C-alpha positions in Angstrom: -20.0 5.6 6.4 -21.8 8.9 5.2 -24.4 10.8 6.9 -26.3 13.3 4.7 -27.9 16.1 6.6 -28.2 19.9 6.7 -27.3 20.0 10.4 -23.6 19.3 11.3 -22.8 17.1 14.2 -20.8 14.2 14.8 -21.7 10.6 14.6 -19.8 7.6 15.3 -20.8 4.1 14.1 -19.1 0.9 15.2 -19.3 -2.5 13.6 -17.6 -5.5 15.1 -15.8 -3.3 17.6 -14.3 -1.1 14.9 -15.2 2.5 14.1 -16.4 3.0 10.4 -14.6 5.7 8.4 -16.6 8.8 7.6 -16.5 9.9 4.0 -17.5 13.0 2.1 -18.2 11.2 -1.2 -18.4 7.9 -2.8 -19.1 6.4 -6.4 -22.4 4.1 -6.4 -23.9 2.8 -9.6 -21.9 5.4 -11.9 -23.0 8.4 -9.9 -21.2 10.3 -7.2 -23.0 10.4 -3.8 -21.9 13.5 -1.6 -22.7 14.5 1.9 -23.9 17.8 0.8 -26.2 16.5 -1.9 -24.7 18.6 -4.8 -23.7 17.3 -8.1 -20.8 19.8 -8.8 -18.2 17.1 -8.2 -19.9 14.6 -10.4 -20.7 17.1 -13.3 -17.1 18.2 -13.8 -15.6 14.9 -14.6 -18.6 14.1 -16.8 -18.1 17.3 -18.9 -14.5 16.5 -19.3 -15.1 13.1 -20.5 -17.7 14.4 -23.1 -15.3 16.9 -24.4 -12.6 14.3 -24.8 -15.2 12.0 -26.6 -16.2 14.8 -28.8 -12.6 15.8 -29.7 -11.7 12.2 -30.7 -14.5 12.4 -33.3 -14.2 16.1 -34.2 -13.0 15.5 -37.8 -16.1 13.2 -38.4 -18.4 16.0 -37.1 -16.6 18.9 -38.9 -15.2 17.1 -42.0 -16.5 17.1 -45.6 -17.9 13.7 -45.4 -21.3 12.9 -46.7 -24.0 13.8 -44.2 -25.7 10.5 -44.4 -22.5 8.9 -43.8 -21.8 11.0 -40.8 -25.2 10.2 -39.4 -24.6 6.5 -39.5 
């Protein structure tokens, strides 16, 4: 269970006589939803994935291959 609000106060939700766990963030449809509605927690891993993908292809981008071949 997550409550998104600027005001901080406690909320307890019960389902089938059990308290639901309160979470600070969770992944939903490839995006990270946080209770403070900020995207810093999501952006850092995405930047790291982009850097890793670029470094794998670095020789292709910086090598001496034909420009038309690199575009393909």
